[in-house]
BAGU-586070 format. One line per field, with one value per residue: residue in three letters; x, y, z negated of N, C-alpha, C, CB in turn. Coordinates in pm, whole numbers, plus 50000, padded with zeros to 5 digits. Glycine has a CB too. Layout:
<atoms>
resn (ALA, ...)
n.xx (X, ...)
n.yy (Y, ...)
n.zz (Z, ...)
ca.xx (X, ...)
ca.yy (Y, ...)
ca.zz (Z, ...)
c.xx (X, ...)
c.yy (Y, ...)
c.zz (Z, ...)
cb.xx (X, ...)
cb.yy (Y, ...)
cb.zz (Z, ...)
</atoms>
This chain:
<atoms>
resn (MET, SER, SER, PRO, LYS, GLU, PHE, CYS, ASP, ARG, TRP, ASN, GLU, LYS, ARG, ASP, GLY, THR, LEU, ASN, LYS, LEU, ASP, ARG, ASP, MET, LEU, GLN, HIS, THR, ASN, LEU, SER, SER, ASP, THR, ARG, ARG, PHE, LEU, SER, GLU, ALA, GLY, LEU, PRO, ALA, SER, ALA, ALA, PRO, PHE, ILE, GLU, PHE, ASP, ASN, ALA, THR, GLU, LEU, MET, GLN, ASN, VAL, THR, GLN, LYS, PHE, GLY, MET, PRO, ILE, ASP, PHE, GLU, PHE, TYR, TRP, PHE, ILE, GLY, THR, THR, GLY, SER, GLY, ASP, PRO, LEU, CYS, ILE, ASP, GLU, ARG, THR, ASN, ASN, VAL, VAL, TYR, LEU, HIS, HIS, ASP, ASN, ASN, TYR, GLU, GLU, ILE, PHE, ILE, ASN, SER, SER, ILE, HIS, GLN, PHE, ALA, GLU, SER, LEU, LEU, LEU, PHE, SER, LYS, LEU, ILE, ASP, GLU, ALA, ILE, GLN, ILE, ASN, GLY, GLU, PHE, ALA, PHE, LEU, ASP, ASN, GLU, ILE, PRO, GLU, SER, VAL, ARG, ILE, TRP, PHE, GLU, ASN, GLU, VAL, ARG, ARG, ILE, ASP, SER, LYS, ALA, VAL, GLU, LYS, ASN, THR, PHE, TRP, SER, GLU, GLU, LEU, GLU, ASN, LEU, THR, GLU)
n.xx (50085, 50063, 50222, 50130, 50352, 50497, 50310, 50294, 50559, 50563, 50367, 50319, 50351, 50411, 50308, 50050, 49934, 49910, 49887, 49613, 49599, 49395, 49296, 49350, 49161, 48933, 48851, 48803, 48543, 48434, 48354, 48550, 48824, 49124, 49351, 49263, 49195, 49447, 49587, 49448, 49507, 49786, 49881, 49679, 49461, 49455, 49333, 49212, 49208, 49306, 49097, 48910, 48824, 48712, 48806, 48680, 48689, 48953, 48947, 48726, 48502, 48477, 48205, 47924, 47720, 47456, 47451, 47578, 47429, 47167, 47064, 46881, 46875, 46977, 47211, 47406, 47650, 47832, 48104, 48174, 48408, 48453, 48379, 48281, 48355, 48103, 47956, 47879, 47859, 48162, 48290, 48387, 48308, 48217, 48172, 48323, 48546, 48589, 48644, 48407, 48158, 47845, 47598, 47425, 47232, 47110, 46948, 47131, 47298, 47553, 47876, 48162, 48498, 48770, 48933, 49042, 49157, 49427, 49473, 49317, 49457, 49694, 49592, 49518, 49773, 49867, 49689, 49764, 50017, 49945, 49836, 50067, 50226, 50069, 50080, 50353, 50380, 50180, 50163, 50098, 49819, 49706, 49561, 49334, 49230, 49161, 49342, 49474, 49715, 49666, 49840, 49913, 49670, 49621, 49840, 49775, 49531, 49623, 49803, 49632, 49472, 49664, 49714, 49459, 49239, 48958, 48887, 48887, 48686, 48376, 48145, 48254, 48412, 48676, 48670, 48478, 48614, 48824, 48676, 48586, 48824, 48852, 48667)
n.yy (49882, 50213, 50490, 50835, 50993, 50812, 50765, 51023, 51047, 50854, 50933, 51069, 51379, 51549, 51424, 51340, 51543, 51773, 51685, 51745, 51857, 51823, 52061, 52015, 52124, 52123, 51869, 51793, 51791, 51559, 51209, 51041, 50809, 50881, 50809, 50807, 51078, 51188, 51089, 51218, 51484, 51497, 51369, 51387, 51412, 51377, 51612, 51469, 51126, 50826, 50541, 50753, 50919, 51184, 51418, 51593, 51947, 52055, 52274, 52337, 52283, 51950, 51745, 51537, 51318, 51371, 51637, 51759, 51688, 51676, 51428, 51149, 51103, 50855, 50833, 50978, 50889, 50875, 51028, 51268, 51253, 51271, 51187, 50910, 50805, 50779, 50958, 50888, 50932, 50934, 50809, 50810, 50582, 50652, 50470, 50245, 50327, 50247, 50295, 50380, 50375, 50531, 50394, 50560, 50486, 50273, 50309, 50431, 50229, 50092, 50045, 49865, 49983, 50010, 49899, 50096, 50439, 50443, 50199, 50250, 50465, 50332, 50151, 50328, 50411, 50167, 50131, 50340, 50250, 50023, 50143, 50270, 50042, 49915, 50107, 50107, 49853, 49836, 50085, 50446, 50493, 50280, 50244, 50409, 50289, 50052, 49839, 49651, 49438, 49093, 48987, 49213, 49294, 49073, 49095, 49342, 49276, 49078, 49229, 49422, 49248, 49153, 49379, 49440, 49225, 49204, 49397, 49307, 49128, 48990, 49221, 49465, 49789, 49771, 49515, 49557, 49747, 49588, 49409, 49592, 49639, 49424, 49438)
n.zz (50000, 50093, 49943, 49877, 49963, 50123, 50327, 50439, 50529, 50728, 50906, 51224, 51280, 51493, 51719, 51635, 51490, 51209, 50861, 50655, 50344, 50060, 49827, 49485, 49310, 49465, 49448, 49187, 49086, 49177, 49138, 49214, 49200, 49012, 49151, 49419, 49447, 49407, 49632, 49842, 49783, 49779, 50011, 50210, 50500, 50858, 51111, 51309, 51419, 51587, 51577, 51743, 51525, 51328, 51086, 50800, 50741, 50547, 50384, 50240, 49961, 49855, 49942, 49858, 50064, 50016, 49930, 50152, 50383, 50303, 50242, 50098, 49737, 49676, 49814, 49690, 49595, 49795, 49925, 50156, 50418, 50686, 51033, 51241, 51581, 51684, 51547, 51293, 50939, 50765, 50472, 50120, 49879, 49562, 49359, 49407, 49538, 49794, 50144, 50376, 50640, 50720, 50893, 51120, 51308, 51199, 50967, 50794, 50697, 50496, 50617, 50585, 50574, 50464, 50158, 50000, 49998, 50046, 50182, 50402, 50518, 50580, 50768, 50972, 51052, 51152, 51366, 51529, 51595, 51739, 51969, 52067, 52124, 52321, 52525, 52577, 52688, 52893, 53021, 53035, 53023, 52902, 52656, 52694, 52921, 52818, 52815, 52635, 52529, 52444, 52254, 52110, 52002, 51836, 51665, 51539, 51409, 51229, 51073, 50956, 50812, 50635, 50472, 50380, 50345, 50355, 50536, 50799, 50816, 50943, 51087, 50999, 51015, 51129, 51243, 51437, 51593, 51687, 51846, 52039, 52171, 52333, 52530)
ca.xx (50000, 50145, 50207, 50110, 50477, 50528, 50219, 50340, 50685, 50538, 50272, 50388, 50282, 50435, 50215, 49915, 49885, 49947, 49797, 49546, 49587, 49285, 49333, 49301, 49041, 48819, 48821, 48782, 48401, 48392, 48380, 48647, 48933, 49237, 49440, 49207, 49211, 49591, 49624, 49390, 49572, 49930, 49905, 49575, 49417, 49469, 49206, 49154, 49296, 49250, 49013, 48804, 48777, 48730, 48799, 48619, 48778, 49009, 48949, 48603, 48474, 48432, 48063, 47867, 47632, 47330, 47473, 47620, 47327, 47033, 47019, 46818, 46960, 47041, 47339, 47491, 47779, 47916, 48172, 48198, 48544, 48461, 48282, 48331, 48332, 47958, 47893, 47838, 47936, 48275, 48281, 48445, 48206, 48277, 48154, 48424, 48653, 48598, 48617, 48295, 48078, 47701, 47552, 47305, 47131, 47056, 46905, 47251, 47356, 47696, 47966, 48292, 48618, 48886, 48912, 49091, 49209, 49564, 49463, 49264, 49569, 49782, 49524, 49532, 49911, 49874, 49617, 49851, 50123, 49880, 49830, 50205, 50269, 49994, 50135, 50486, 50368, 50091, 50163, 50045, 49673, 49666, 49455, 49214, 49178, 49135, 49436, 49551, 49755, 49614, 49942, 49908, 49544, 49642, 49932, 49700, 49438, 49701, 49858, 49522, 49436, 49769, 49701, 49322, 49174, 48815, 48869, 48868, 48573, 48269, 48059, 48325, 48461, 48794, 48631, 48412, 48718, 48892, 48586, 48589, 48950, 48846, 48562)
ca.yy (50000, 50334, 50603, 50957, 51034, 50716, 50793, 51148, 51020, 50769, 50997, 51143, 51509, 51607, 51362, 51318, 51660, 51785, 51631, 51850, 51818, 51886, 52123, 51935, 52187, 52086, 51727, 51767, 51770, 51428, 51095, 50953, 50771, 50974, 50763, 50856, 51225, 51214, 51065, 51324, 51613, 51490, 51328, 51445, 51342, 51462, 51663, 51357, 51010, 50711, 50540, 50853, 50962, 51326, 51440, 51719, 52058, 52040, 52401, 52359, 52193, 51818, 51725, 51407, 51333, 51429, 51782, 51803, 51666, 51668, 51289, 51111, 51093, 50723, 50844, 51074, 50827, 50876, 51156, 51286, 51292, 51289, 51114, 50815, 50849, 50778, 51060, 50835, 50987, 50858, 50846, 50729, 50545, 50679, 50356, 50143, 50395, 50193, 50383, 50321, 50470, 50511, 50372, 50643, 50419, 50160, 50359, 50466, 50110, 50105, 49956, 49865, 50012, 49965, 49890, 50217, 50542, 50400, 50096, 50317, 50538, 50230, 50099, 50431, 50401, 50045, 50152, 50426, 50163, 49941, 50226, 50284, 49914, 49894, 50200, 50059, 49733, 49851, 50219, 50556, 50494, 50147, 50251, 50466, 50190, 49932, 49734, 49618, 49297, 49007, 48974, 49336, 49285, 48972, 49156, 49441, 49206, 49014, 49333, 49477, 49141, 49148, 49489, 49451, 49112, 49229, 49494, 49242, 49035, 49019, 49338, 49577, 49886, 49723, 49401, 49619, 49806, 49477, 49364, 49694, 49629, 49310, 49461)
ca.zz (50000, 50107, 49852, 49956, 50027, 50231, 50438, 50502, 50599, 50845, 50996, 51330, 51293, 51625, 51813, 51583, 51418, 51068, 50759, 50578, 50204, 49989, 49701, 49371, 49255, 49549, 49423, 49045, 49055, 49227, 49050, 49279, 49110, 49011, 49257, 49545, 49448, 49423, 49772, 49926, 49756, 49805, 50151, 50294, 50620, 50977, 51164, 51383, 51433, 51658, 51696, 51758, 51394, 51296, 50942, 50760, 50712, 50412, 50312, 50165, 49850, 49898, 49912, 49890, 50180, 49971, 49935, 50285, 50487, 50245, 50242, 49971, 49619, 49679, 49884, 49619, 49561, 49914, 49944, 50299, 50459, 50831, 51115, 51340, 51718, 51709, 51464, 51163, 50827, 50710, 50331, 50013, 49781, 49431, 49270, 49437, 49611, 49929, 50256, 50450, 50716, 50708, 51030, 51134, 51392, 51124, 50836, 50716, 50635, 50465, 50689, 50519, 50653, 50385, 50013, 49934, 50089, 50080, 50285, 50521, 50578, 50639, 50888, 51076, 51102, 51232, 51491, 51609, 51648, 51842, 52089, 52116, 52182, 52446, 52624, 52613, 52771, 53009, 53077, 52953, 53011, 52854, 52554, 52756, 53016, 52737, 52856, 52515, 52537, 52338, 52148, 52030, 51924, 51731, 51568, 51462, 51320, 51122, 50985, 50875, 50718, 50533, 50376, 50329, 50414, 50375, 50645, 50930, 50811, 51038, 51065, 50939, 51113, 51202, 51328, 51553, 51679, 51755, 51953, 52144, 52245, 52425, 52631)
c.xx (50089, 50117, 50179, 50237, 50512, 50438, 50263, 50467, 50662, 50443, 50350, 50314, 50297, 50334, 50071, 49859, 49921, 49843, 49742, 49523, 49471, 49337, 49271, 49173, 48916, 48773, 48779, 48637, 48350, 48417, 48473, 48760, 49046, 49337, 49393, 49225, 49357, 49632, 49572, 49459, 49721, 49964, 49806, 49540, 49436, 49333, 49134, 49258, 49226, 49208, 48896, 48740, 48809, 48715, 48748, 48726, 48823, 49007, 48822, 48586, 48422, 48288, 48024, 47765, 47495, 47339, 47495, 47506, 47185, 46976, 46959, 46921, 47032, 47182, 47438, 47630, 47879, 47973, 48221, 48342, 48555, 48353, 48355, 48307, 48186, 47883, 47843, 47922, 48041, 48290, 48370, 48334, 48268, 48265, 48266, 48553, 48683, 48576, 48515, 48242, 47932, 47642, 47419, 47197, 47066, 47024, 47021, 47304, 47506, 47775, 48106, 48403, 48740, 48855, 48960, 49137, 49351, 49560, 49405, 49376, 49665, 49722, 49530, 49672, 49927, 49804, 49698, 49964, 50068, 49876, 49969, 50254, 50199, 50049, 50273, 50478, 50292, 50080, 50083, 49894, 49619, 49552, 49326, 49148, 49147, 49218, 49532, 49588, 49702, 49713, 49941, 49782, 49561, 49735, 49857, 49607, 49512, 49757, 49749, 49479, 49537, 49750, 49563, 49236, 49026, 48789, 48849, 48761, 48467, 48187, 48125, 48371, 48576, 48762, 48558, 48514, 48795, 48806, 48587, 48715, 48951, 48742, 48619)
c.yy (50124, 50435, 50726, 51000, 50942, 50739, 50918, 51125, 50941, 50830, 51082, 51275, 51569, 51553, 51365, 51434, 51657, 51720, 51746, 51801, 51894, 51943, 52041, 51992, 52151, 51943, 51699, 51736, 51634, 51323, 50994, 50922, 50874, 50937, 50812, 51007, 51262, 51196, 51179, 51459, 51612, 51452, 51397, 51355, 51433, 51518, 51554, 51246, 50904, 50608, 50638, 50893, 51110, 51341, 51580, 51822, 52051, 52169, 52427, 52253, 52059, 51798, 51580, 51428, 51385, 51582, 51830, 51796, 51658, 51527, 51256, 51091, 50958, 50728, 50937, 51019, 50832, 51016, 51166, 51328, 51311, 51211, 51014, 50874, 50851, 50881, 51010, 50897, 50888, 50904, 50760, 50708, 50560, 50560, 50254, 50203, 50328, 50304, 50311, 50423, 50432, 50511, 50444, 50580, 50302, 50201, 50385, 50348, 50133, 49999, 49973, 49899, 49957, 49972, 50012, 50316, 50507, 50298, 50153, 50391, 50441, 50173, 50200, 50428, 50278, 50062, 50241, 50344, 50071, 50017, 50241, 50157, 49887, 49983, 50153, 49940, 49761, 49992, 50319, 50559, 50363, 50153, 50302, 50369, 50056, 49812, 49705, 49470, 49217, 48995, 49096, 49337, 49187, 49027, 49254, 49373, 49142, 49115, 49396, 49373, 49134, 49258, 49498, 49345, 49135, 49318, 49431, 49133, 49079, 49140, 49448, 49670, 49829, 49600, 49452, 49679, 49698, 49421, 49463, 49685, 49513, 49330, 49516)
c.zz (50000, 49997, 49937, 50030, 50143, 50352, 50512, 50584, 50727, 50946, 51097, 51355, 51431, 51727, 51764, 51502, 51270, 50978, 50677, 50435, 50141, 49858, 49587, 49311, 49335, 49525, 49279, 49010, 49104, 49120, 49116, 49181, 49117, 49121, 49394, 49555, 49469, 49569, 49861, 49904, 49788, 49949, 50243, 50410, 50739, 51018, 51242, 51391, 51517, 51554, 51687, 51625, 51378, 51146, 50913, 50728, 50566, 50330, 50232, 50057, 49904, 49853, 49935, 50003, 50142, 49976, 50078, 50387, 50433, 50247, 50105, 49859, 49611, 49739, 49812, 49583, 49676, 49938, 50087, 50327, 50610, 50903, 51205, 51479, 51757, 51626, 51330, 51052, 50775, 50566, 50242, 49911, 49642, 49335, 49286, 49491, 49745, 50030, 50343, 50550, 50702, 50848, 51053, 51222, 51320, 50980, 50741, 50634, 50612, 50542, 50628, 50619, 50581, 50236, 49937, 50040, 50132, 50194, 50414, 50593, 50646, 50767, 51003, 51136, 51192, 51366, 51584, 51672, 51756, 51974, 52150, 52185, 52315, 52557, 52670, 52709, 52902, 53064, 52997, 52936, 52954, 52753, 52616, 52853, 52948, 52784, 52741, 52524, 52417, 52223, 52056, 51945, 51807, 51623, 51478, 51362, 51202, 51024, 50898, 50772, 50603, 50428, 50311, 50397, 50442, 50497, 50782, 50925, 50911, 50992, 50983, 51051, 51196, 51286, 51452, 51648, 51753, 51868, 52069, 52229, 52343, 52535, 52759)
cb.xx (49903, 50121, 50335, 50063, 50591, 50512, 50075, 50366, 50780, 50484, 50169, 50397, 50335, 50579, 50257, 49915, 49736, 49964, 49871, 49411, 49719, 49170, 49285, 49408, 49058, 48855, 48940, 48828, 48318, 48468, 48249, 48704, 48986, 49307, 49449, 49057, 49159, 49674, 49568, 49241, 49553, 49994, 49894, 49619, 49268, 49532, 49230, 49109, 49336, 49353, 48961, 48697, 48842, 48627, 48937, 48527, 48709, 49151, 48971, 48482, 48371, 48524, 47976, 47800, 47618, 47295, 47593, 47736, 47358, 46941, 47136, 46737, 46877, 46955, 47316, 47422, 47757, 47837, 48290, 48102, 48644, 48596, 48198, 48262, 48407, 47902, 47781, 47851, 47842, 48409, 48137, 48572, 48152, 48211, 48020, 48368, 48779, 48496, 48749, 48182, 48120, 47634, 47537, 47342, 47195, 47156, 46810, 47220, 47333, 47721, 47967, 48320, 48633, 49011, 48981, 49207, 49206, 49635, 49376, 49150, 49644, 49810, 49378, 49502, 50011, 49812, 49478, 49910, 50187, 49738, 49771, 50299, 50242, 49845, 50145, 50565, 50296, 49955, 50111, 50088, 49610, 49785, 49498, 49248, 49278, 48987, 49514, 49470, 49907, 49581, 50081, 49913, 49427, 49700, 50049, 49619, 49360, 49815, 49927, 49401, 49429, 49907, 49732, 49264, 49190, 48755, 48987, 48999, 48514, 48177, 47933, 48447, 48507, 48907, 48540, 48312, 48814, 48925, 48442, 48578, 49064, 48816, 48456)
cb.yy (50000, 50399, 50623, 51069, 51034, 50572, 50808, 51256, 50943, 50636, 51084, 51059, 51606, 51578, 51219, 51197, 51671, 51933, 51527, 51892, 51847, 51786, 52272, 51927, 52339, 52104, 51643, 51885, 51881, 51392, 51028, 51018, 50630, 50974, 50609, 50819, 51286, 51120, 50929, 51338, 51651, 51393, 51174, 51580, 51296, 51382, 51787, 51402, 50952, 50650, 50402, 50801, 50877, 51417, 51419, 51699, 52193, 51990, 52514, 52358, 52256, 51707, 51818, 51340, 51200, 51382, 51821, 51718, 51540, 51761, 51192, 50983, 51114, 50625, 50894, 51118, 50682, 50829, 51172, 51390, 51187, 51246, 51212, 50675, 50761, 50640, 51120, 50681, 51028, 50879, 50835, 50800, 50399, 50800, 50289, 50044, 50398, 50079, 50419, 50275, 50474, 50622, 50220, 50777, 50371, 50042, 50261, 50582, 49984, 50091, 49986, 49729, 50165, 50050, 49770, 50184, 50682, 50340, 49979, 50415, 50620, 50116, 50066, 50571, 50395, 49927, 50213, 50540, 50080, 49901, 50365, 50319, 49799, 49923, 50342, 50021, 49623, 49805, 50214, 50684, 50521, 50076, 50343, 50596, 50168, 49897, 49777, 49651, 49285, 48869, 48956, 49462, 49239, 48841, 49229, 49533, 49099, 48933, 49442, 49518, 49005, 49162, 49619, 49596, 48987, 49294, 49586, 49182, 49027, 48895, 49295, 49529, 50014, 49691, 49302, 49728, 49891, 49365, 49347, 49833, 49613, 49183, 49557)
cb.zz (49877, 50243, 49761, 49866, 49925, 50180, 50387, 50395, 50508, 50799, 50917, 51461, 51189, 51672, 51838, 51499, 51433, 51030, 50668, 50644, 50127, 49964, 49695, 49262, 49252, 49696, 49457, 48965, 49117, 49357, 49009, 49408, 49144, 48873, 49256, 49557, 49316, 49333, 49821, 49897, 49611, 49712, 50167, 50345, 50608, 51093, 51254, 51524, 51293, 51761, 51719, 51850, 51280, 51374, 50877, 50639, 50740, 50421, 50409, 50260, 49753, 49842, 49997, 49763, 50252, 49826, 49848, 50334, 50560, 50319, 50276, 49989, 49493, 49758, 50024, 49494, 49520, 50036, 49844, 50356, 50414, 50881, 51200, 51325, 51812, 51682, 51537, 51160, 50714, 50794, 50284, 49947, 49805, 49368, 49296, 49537, 49526, 49950, 50337, 50353, 50866, 50619, 51059, 51190, 51521, 51126, 50772, 50624, 50725, 50312, 50844, 50453, 50679, 50418, 49959, 49836, 50021, 49957, 50235, 50483, 50470, 50538, 50857, 51019, 50985, 51156, 51465, 51523, 51534, 51799, 52057, 52001, 52084, 52424, 52565, 52486, 52693, 52971, 53215, 53011, 53146, 52792, 52438, 52827, 53129, 52743, 52985, 52383, 52545, 52394, 52210, 52121, 52015, 51791, 51641, 51556, 51397, 51182, 51068, 50965, 50792, 50598, 50445, 50353, 50331, 50249, 50651, 50978, 50667, 51054, 50996, 50853, 51043, 51106, 51250, 51506, 51594, 51654, 51900, 52083, 52148, 52349, 52577)
</atoms>
């Protein structure tokens, strides 16, 4: 599991943009674990990352989806950090500190991404490496043309499984992304 410093050291700011650290004061009102708050304030998140993830502006107070979107009180445990490529809210569940998304086409069903913000950050780094490997093997448009070699897909799945075995189980974000790479 990457520490905030290790994640910052491994993140390619030149290619993937700067990391936006959240001010600790913007996180104190949340019930997120101190470890999660520390990662968000010391490492932060980029404005965007593959696969088609956009992160919320780090300059405003962190909100749960009930505050941000007026969703029912049942969703008050989900702290909004961004969106998926389909526009689904990307969140941290304060009860577990799991990173999840809320599937807006399916009554905001919770879809698991990673067991922690650390494992999510590590998975983003792995996905970036998957893209780099595909480009090295199949040319600069390999990712956009969905020409990801099977060996690279298998490597990615095994690496994500190594850091967070639940993340590649059926019906999770990363299992869906792996399926998308074979279409």
